[in-house]
PDB file as gemmi writes it, atoms N, CA and C in Angstrom:
CRYST1    1.000    1.000    1.000  90.00  90.00  90.00 P 1                      
ATOM      1  N   MET A   1      28.262  -1.523  17.652  1.00  0.00           N  
ATOM      2  CA  MET A   1      26.919  -2.175  18.284  1.00  0.00           C  
ATOM      3  C   MET A   1      25.869  -2.010  18.581  1.00  0.00           C  
ATOM      4  N   SER A   2      26.102  -0.387  18.372  1.00  0.00           N  
ATOM      5  CA  SER A   2      24.696   0.387  18.659  1.00  0.00           C  
ATOM      6  C   SER A   2      23.932   0.298  16.942  1.00  0.00           C  
ATOM      7  N   VAL A   3      25.082   0.249  15.918  1.00  0.00           N  
ATOM      8  CA  VAL A   3      24.155   0.213  14.634  1.00  0.00           C  
ATOM      9  C   VAL A   3      23.259  -0.930  14.253  1.00  0.00           C  
ATOM     10  N   LEU A   4      23.811  -1.904  15.239  1.00  0.00           N  
ATOM     11  CA  LEU A   4      23.300  -3.517  15.064  1.00  0.00           C  
ATOM     12  C   LEU A   4      21.616  -3.199  15.772  1.00  0.00           C  
ATOM     13  N   TYR A   5      22.163  -2.706  16.636  1.00  0.00           N  
ATOM     14  CA  TYR A   5      20.259  -2.616  17.281  1.00  0.00           C  
ATOM     15  C   TYR A   5      19.643  -1.413  16.694  1.00  0.00           C  
ATOM     16  N   PHE A   6      20.317  -0.529  15.480  1.00  0.00           N  
ATOM     17  CA  PHE A   6      19.407   0.097  15.346  1.00  0.00           C  
ATOM     18  C   PHE A   6      18.958  -0.685  14.048  1.00  0.00           C  
ATOM     19  N   LYS A   7      19.645  -1.016  13.416  1.00  0.00           N  
ATOM     20  CA  LYS A   7      19.112  -1.861  12.202  1.00  0.00           C  
ATOM     21  C   LYS A   7      17.879  -3.099  12.558  1.00  0.00           C  
ATOM     22  N   ILE A   8      18.083  -3.499  13.524  1.00  0.00           N  
ATOM     23  CA  ILE A   8      16.942  -4.876  14.232  1.00  0.00           C  
ATOM     24  C   ILE A   8      15.902  -3.718  14.533  1.00  0.00           C  
ATOM     25  N   LEU A   9      15.967  -2.631  15.174  1.00  0.00           N  
ATOM     26  CA  LEU A   9      14.882  -1.680  15.250  1.00  0.00           C  
ATOM     27  C   LEU A   9      14.152  -1.601  14.351  1.00  0.00           C  
ATOM     28  N   ILE A  10      14.860  -0.675  13.359  1.00  0.00           N  
ATOM     29  CA  ILE A  10      14.174  -0.864  12.292  1.00  0.00           C  
ATOM     30  C   ILE A  10      13.536  -1.952  11.413  1.00  0.00           C  
ATOM     31  N   PHE A  11      13.892  -2.292  11.337  1.00  0.00           N  
ATOM     32  CA  PHE A  11      13.422  -4.231  10.793  1.00  0.00           C  
ATOM     33  C   PHE A  11      11.882  -4.548  11.633  1.00  0.00           C  
ATOM     34  N   LEU A  12      11.928  -3.959  12.558  1.00  0.00           N  
ATOM     35  CA  LEU A  12      11.091  -4.643  13.687  1.00  0.00           C  
ATOM     36  C   LEU A  12       9.448  -3.372  13.440  1.00  0.00           C  
ATOM     37  N   ILE A  13      10.228  -2.375  13.433  1.00  0.00           N  
ATOM     38  CA  ILE A  13       9.075  -1.213  13.332  1.00  0.00           C  
ATOM     39  C   ILE A  13       8.618  -1.910  11.756  1.00  0.00           C  
ATOM     40  N   LEU A  14       9.329  -2.264  10.527  1.00  0.00           N  
ATOM     41  CA  LEU A  14       9.037  -2.630   9.311  1.00  0.00           C  
ATOM     42  C   LEU A  14       8.058  -3.954   9.245  1.00  0.00           C  
ATOM     43  N   LEU A  15       8.554  -4.259  10.134  1.00  0.00           N  
ATOM     44  CA  LEU A  15       7.563  -5.658  10.203  1.00  0.00           C  
ATOM     45  C   LEU A  15       6.235  -5.618  10.966  1.00  0.00           C  
ATOM     46  N   PHE A  16       6.100  -4.833  11.989  1.00  0.00           N  
ATOM     47  CA  PHE A  16       4.676  -4.523  13.129  1.00  0.00           C  
ATOM     48  C   PHE A  16       3.821  -3.821  12.576  1.00  0.00           C  
ATOM     49  N   ILE A  17       4.655  -3.069  11.607  1.00  0.00           N  
ATOM     50  CA  ILE A  17       4.430  -1.784  10.261  1.00  0.00           C  
ATOM     51  C   ILE A  17       2.971  -2.175   9.153  1.00  0.00           C  
ATOM     52  N   GLN A  18       4.394  -2.808   8.322  1.00  0.00           N  
ATOM     53  CA  GLN A  18       4.109  -2.907   7.259  1.00  0.00           C  
ATOM     54  C   GLN A  18       3.149  -4.222   6.834  1.00  0.00           C  
ATOM     55  N   ARG A  19       3.745  -5.039   7.644  1.00  0.00           N  
ATOM     56  CA  ARG A  19       3.170  -6.516   7.413  1.00  0.00           C  
ATOM     57  C   ARG A  19       1.278  -6.384   7.946  1.00  0.00           C  
ATOM     58  N   PRO A  20       1.142  -6.275   9.050  1.00  0.00           N  
ATOM     59  CA  PRO A  20      -0.426  -6.446   9.176  1.00  0.00           C  
ATOM     60  C   PRO A  20      -0.817  -5.490   7.850  1.00  0.00           C  
ATOM     61  N   THR A  21      -0.225  -4.419   7.496  1.00  0.00           N  
ATOM     62  CA  THR A  21      -1.485  -3.706   6.663  1.00  0.00           C  
ATOM     63  C   THR A  21      -1.651  -4.654   5.125  1.00  0.00           C  
ATOM     64  N   LEU A  22      -0.429  -5.240   4.494  1.00  0.00           N  
ATOM     65  CA  LEU A  22      -0.098  -6.308   3.923  1.00  0.00           C  
ATOM     66  C   LEU A  22      -1.063  -7.276   4.461  1.00  0.00           C  
ATOM     67  N   LEU A  23      -0.821  -7.823   5.220  1.00  0.00           N  
ATOM     68  CA  LEU A  23      -1.690  -9.027   5.337  1.00  0.00           C  
ATOM     69  C   LEU A  23      -3.717  -8.686   5.608  1.00  0.00           C  
ATOM     70  N   MET A  24      -3.800  -7.637   6.283  1.00  0.00           N  
ATOM     71  CA  MET A  24      -4.980  -7.214   5.709  1.00  0.00           C  
ATOM     72  C   MET A  24      -5.450  -6.673   4.857  1.00  0.00           C  
ATOM     73  N   LYS A  25      -4.480  -6.687   3.672  1.00  0.00           N  
ATOM     74  CA  LYS A  25      -4.774  -6.192   2.351  1.00  0.00           C  
ATOM     75  C   LYS A  25      -4.958  -7.569   1.279  1.00  0.00           C  
ATOM     76  N   ASN A  26      -4.412  -8.349   2.078  1.00  0.00           N  
ATOM     77  CA  ASN A  26      -4.250  -9.992   1.394  1.00  0.00           C  
ATOM     78  C   ASN A  26      -5.440 -10.604   1.963  1.00  0.00           C  
ATOM     79  N   LEU A  27      -6.170 -10.338   3.088  1.00  0.00           N  
ATOM     80  CA  LEU A  27      -7.324 -10.654   3.512  1.00  0.00           C  
ATOM     81  C   LEU A  27      -8.296 -10.361   3.110  1.00  0.00           C  
ATOM     82  N   VAL A  28      -8.174  -9.758   2.859  1.00  0.00           N  
ATOM     83  CA  VAL A  28      -9.571  -8.527   2.303  1.00  0.00           C  
ATOM     84  C   VAL A  28      -9.030  -9.122   0.693  1.00  0.00           C  
ATOM     85  N   LEU A  29      -8.614  -9.278   0.072  1.00  0.00           N  
ATOM     86  CA  LEU A  29      -8.166  -9.882  -1.414  1.00  0.00           C  
ATOM     87  C   LEU A  29      -8.545 -11.090  -1.852  1.00  0.00           C  
ATOM     88  N   LEU A  30      -8.481 -12.409  -0.130  1.00  0.00           N  
ATOM     89  CA  LEU A  30      -9.190 -13.681   0.114  1.00  0.00           C  
ATOM     90  C   LEU A  30     -10.649 -13.686   0.083  1.00  0.00           C  
ATOM     91  N   GLN A  31     -11.029 -13.149   1.231  1.00  0.00           N  
ATOM     92  CA  GLN A  31     -12.625 -12.515   1.193  1.00  0.00           C  
ATOM     93  C   GLN A  31     -13.686 -12.191  -0.119  1.00  0.00           C  
ATOM     94  N   ASN A  32     -12.882 -11.526  -0.597  1.00  0.00           N  
ATOM     95  CA  ASN A  32     -13.174 -11.218  -2.228  1.00  0.00           C  
ATOM     96  C   ASN A  32     -12.719 -11.842  -3.027  1.00  0.00           C  
ATOM     97  N   ALA A  33     -12.423 -12.837  -2.906  1.00  0.00           N  
ATOM     98  CA  ALA A  33     -11.355 -13.578  -4.170  1.00  0.00           C  
ATOM     99  C   ALA A  33     -12.790 -14.296  -5.264  1.00  0.00           C  
ATOM    100  N   THR A  34     -12.366 -14.246  -6.534  1.00  0.00           N  
ATOM    101  CA  THR A  34     -13.563 -15.044  -7.260  1.00  0.00           C  
ATOM    102  C   THR A  34     -12.296 -16.020  -7.966  1.00  0.00           C  
ATOM    103  N   PRO A  35     -13.091 -17.104  -8.491  1.00  0.00           N  
ATOM    104  CA  PRO A  35     -12.290 -18.090  -9.448  1.00  0.00           C  
ATOM    105  C   PRO A  35     -11.349 -17.260 -10.131  1.00  0.00           C  
ATOM    106  N   ILE A  36     -10.073 -18.425 -10.827  1.00  0.00           N  
ATOM    107  CA  ILE A  36      -9.477 -17.537 -11.634  1.00  0.00           C  
ATOM    108  C   ILE A  36     -10.141 -17.660 -13.200  1.00  0.00           C  
ATOM    109  N   SER A  37     -11.097 -18.322 -13.366  1.00  0.00           N  
ATOM    110  CA  SER A  37     -11.700 -17.974 -14.661  1.00  0.00           C  
ATOM    111  C   SER A  37     -12.752 -16.703 -14.962  1.00  0.00           C  
ATOM    112  N   HIS A  38     -13.140 -16.223 -13.676  1.00  0.00           N  
ATOM    113  CA  HIS A  38     -14.209 -14.958 -13.864  1.00  0.00           C  
ATOM    114  C   HIS A  38     -12.869 -13.854 -13.711  1.00  0.00           C  
ATOM    115  N   ILE A  39     -11.549 -14.234 -13.229  1.00  0.00           N  
ATOM    116  CA  ILE A  39     -10.645 -12.922 -13.273  1.00  0.00           C  
ATOM    117  C   ILE A  39     -10.629 -12.455 -15.078  1.00  0.00           C  
ATOM    118  N   PHE A  40     -10.209 -13.824 -15.513  1.00  0.00           N  
ATOM    119  CA  PHE A  40      -9.805 -13.425 -17.023  1.00  0.00           C  
ATOM    120  C   PHE A  40     -10.957 -13.043 -17.663  1.00  0.00           C  
ATOM    121  N   ARG A  41     -12.181 -13.620 -17.325  1.00  0.00           N  
ATOM    122  CA  ARG A  41     -13.653 -13.213 -18.042  1.00  0.00           C  
ATOM    123  C   ARG A  41     -13.612 -11.892 -18.146  1.00  0.00           C  
ATOM    124  N   ASN A  42     -13.305 -11.128 -16.983  1.00  0.00           N  
ATOM    125  CA  ASN A  42     -13.723  -9.766 -16.630  1.00  0.00           C  
ATOM    126  C   ASN A  42     -12.679  -8.722 -16.968  1.00  0.00           C  
ATOM    127  N   LYS A  43     -11.888  -9.421 -16.731  1.00  0.00           N  
ATOM    128  CA  LYS A  43     -10.577  -8.515 -17.032  1.00  0.00           C  
ATOM    129  C   LYS A  43      -9.766  -8.860 -18.372  1.00  0.00           C  
ATOM    130  N   SER A  44      -9.044  -7.532 -19.120  1.00  0.00           N  
ATOM    131  CA  SER A  44      -8.216  -8.152 -19.715  1.00  0.00           C  
ATOM    132  C   SER A  44      -6.978  -8.981 -19.774  1.00  0.00           C  
ATOM    133  N   ILE A  45      -6.346  -9.636 -20.715  1.00  0.00           N  
ATOM    134  CA  ILE A  45      -5.158 -10.338 -20.299  1.00  0.00           C  
ATOM    135  C   ILE A  45      -4.461  -9.340 -19.545  1.00  0.00           C  
ATOM    136  N   GLN A  46      -4.413  -8.071 -20.191  1.00  0.00           N  
ATOM    137  CA  GLN A  46      -3.376  -6.922 -19.136  1.00  0.00           C  
ATOM    138  C   GLN A  46      -3.484  -6.981 -18.171  1.00  0.00           C  
ATOM    139  N   GLY A  47      -4.798  -6.056 -18.090  1.00  0.00           N  
ATOM    140  CA  GLY A  47      -5.132  -5.989 -16.563  1.00  0.00           C  
ATOM    141  C   GLY A  47      -4.394  -7.168 -15.961  1.00  0.00           C  
ATOM    142  N   VAL A  48      -4.864  -8.589 -16.065  1.00  0.00           N  
ATOM    143  CA  VAL A  48      -4.435  -9.379 -14.922  1.00  0.00           C  
ATOM    144  C   VAL A  48      -2.603  -9.560 -14.716  1.00  0.00           C  
ATOM    145  N   HIS A  49      -2.103  -9.069 -16.128  1.00  0.00           N  
ATOM    146  CA  HIS A  49      -0.476  -8.831 -15.978  1.00  0.00           C  
ATOM    147  C   HIS A  49      -0.383  -8.184 -14.898  1.00  0.00           C  
ATOM    148  N   HIS A  50      -1.086  -7.223 -15.493  1.00  0.00           N  
ATOM    149  CA  HIS A  50      -0.525  -5.388 -14.305  1.00  0.00           C  
ATOM    150  C   HIS A  50      -0.671  -5.882 -12.919  1.00  0.00           C  
ATOM    151  N   GLU A  51      -1.985  -6.424 -12.329  1.00  0.00           N  
ATOM    152  CA  GLU A  51      -2.508  -6.574 -10.710  1.00  0.00           C  
ATOM    153  C   GLU A  51      -1.232  -7.620 -10.572  1.00  0.00           C  
ATOM    154  N   VAL A  52      -0.707  -8.882 -10.986  1.00  0.00           N  
ATOM    155  CA  VAL A  52       0.065  -9.644 -10.741  1.00  0.00           C  
ATOM    156  C   VAL A  52       1.388  -8.791 -10.928  1.00  0.00           C  
ATOM    157  N   THR A  53       1.945  -8.180 -11.846  1.00  0.00           N  
ATOM    158  CA  THR A  53       3.444  -7.597 -11.777  1.00  0.00           C  
ATOM    159  C   THR A  53       3.653  -6.465 -10.475  1.00  0.00           C  
ATOM    160  N   SER A  54       2.552  -5.823 -10.131  1.00  0.00           N  
ATOM    161  CA  SER A  54       2.490  -4.805  -9.574  1.00  0.00           C  
ATOM    162  C   SER A  54       2.563  -5.767  -8.141  1.00  0.00           C  
ATOM    163  N   ARG A  55       2.286  -6.643  -7.822  1.00  0.00           N  
ATOM    164  CA  ARG A  55       1.932  -6.648  -6.597  1.00  0.00           C  
ATOM    165  C   ARG A  55       3.710  -7.699  -6.247  1.00  0.00           C  
ATOM    166  N   HIS A  56       3.861  -8.112  -8.025  1.00  0.00           N  
ATOM    167  CA  HIS A  56       5.427  -8.122  -7.527  1.00  0.00           C  
ATOM    168  C   HIS A  56       6.379  -7.339  -7.435  1.00  0.00           C  
ATOM    169  N   ALA A  57       6.410  -6.255  -7.755  1.00  0.00           N  
ATOM    170  CA  ALA A  57       6.784  -5.139  -7.794  1.00  0.00           C  
ATOM    171  C   ALA A  57       7.253  -4.711  -5.765  1.00  0.00           C  
ATOM    172  N   LEU A  58       5.974  -4.618  -5.451  1.00  0.00           N  
ATOM    173  CA  LEU A  58       5.610  -4.260  -4.034  1.00  0.00           C  
ATOM    174  C   LEU A  58       6.779  -5.708  -3.120  1.00  0.00           C  
ATOM    175  N   LEU A  59       6.535  -6.387  -3.433  1.00  0.00           N  
ATOM    176  CA  LEU A  59       7.234  -8.289  -2.867  1.00  0.00           C  
ATOM    177  C   LEU A  59       8.545  -7.529  -2.929  1.00  0.00           C  
ATOM    178  N   LEU A  60       8.942  -7.041  -4.127  1.00  0.00           N  
ATOM    179  CA  LEU A  60      10.624  -6.695  -4.246  1.00  0.00           C  
ATOM    180  C   LEU A  60      11.214  -6.038  -4.023  1.00  0.00           C  
ATOM    181  N   ALA A  61      10.150  -4.611  -3.420  1.00  0.00           N  
ATOM    182  CA  ALA A  61      10.461  -3.706  -2.848  1.00  0.00           C  
ATOM    183  C   ALA A  61      10.807  -4.336  -1.380  1.00  0.00           C  
ATOM    184  N   GLU A  62      10.150  -4.649  -1.202  1.00  0.00           N  
ATOM    185  CA  GLU A  62       9.958  -5.449   0.685  1.00  0.00           C  
ATOM    186  C   GLU A  62      11.303  -5.782   0.708  1.00  0.00           C  
ATOM    187  N   MET A  63      11.187  -6.450  -0.337  1.00  0.00           N  
ATOM    188  CA  MET A  63      12.753  -8.001  -0.268  1.00  0.00           C  
ATOM    189  C   MET A  63      14.345  -6.448  -0.168  1.00  0.00           C  
ATOM    190  N   MET A  64      14.212  -5.563  -0.929  1.00  0.00           N  
ATOM    191  CA  MET A  64      15.119  -4.865  -0.835  1.00  0.00           C  
ATOM    192  C   MET A  64      15.085  -4.104   0.232  1.00  0.00           C  
ATOM    193  N   ILE A  65      14.420  -3.762   0.504  1.00  0.00           N  
ATOM    194  CA  ILE A  65      14.349  -2.458   1.851  1.00  0.00           C  
ATOM    195  C   ILE A  65      15.066  -3.811   3.117  1.00  0.00           C  
ATOM    196  N   ILE A  66      14.336  -4.961   3.224  1.00  0.00           N  
ATOM    197  CA  ILE A  66      15.034  -5.502   4.332  1.00  0.00           C  
ATOM    198  C   ILE A  66      16.571  -6.146   3.977  1.00  0.00           C  
ATOM    199  N   GLN A  67      16.467  -6.566   3.071  1.00  0.00           N  
ATOM    200  CA  GLN A  67      18.107  -6.809   2.144  1.00  0.00           C  
ATOM    201  C   GLN A  67      18.716  -5.700   2.567  1.00  0.00           C  
ATOM    202  N   SER A  68      18.712  -4.455   2.469  1.00  0.00           N  
ATOM    203  CA  SER A  68      19.744  -3.106   2.714  1.00  0.00           C  
ATOM    204  C   SER A  68      19.644  -3.122   4.478  1.00  0.00           C  
ATOM    205  N   LEU A  69      18.941  -3.839   5.276  1.00  0.00           N  
ATOM    206  CA  LEU A  69      19.258  -3.020   6.155  1.00  0.00           C  
ATOM    207  C   LEU A  69      20.422  -4.195   7.260  1.00  0.00           C  
ATOM    208  N   PHE A  70      20.405  -5.070   6.390  1.00  0.00           N  
ATOM    209  CA  PHE A  70      21.479  -5.999   7.087  1.00  0.00           C  
ATOM    210  C   PHE A  70      22.797  -6.898   5.919  1.00  0.00           C  
TER     211      PHE A  70                                                      
END                                                                             
């Protein structure tokens, strides 16, 4: 039973520490958002692809951490 409480505690810590920082990053990205045509005009396709895949990798890492808790 104490293991379950420990897992819930870790999950809540991740939720309250990691999420606000990601939320703030996303809000900053939204505030500085440029139309998709400008992104493709100013960056190479590889640059856009790298940005998208790095965000996807962060999301996958978060999901794996949360999955490993339960």
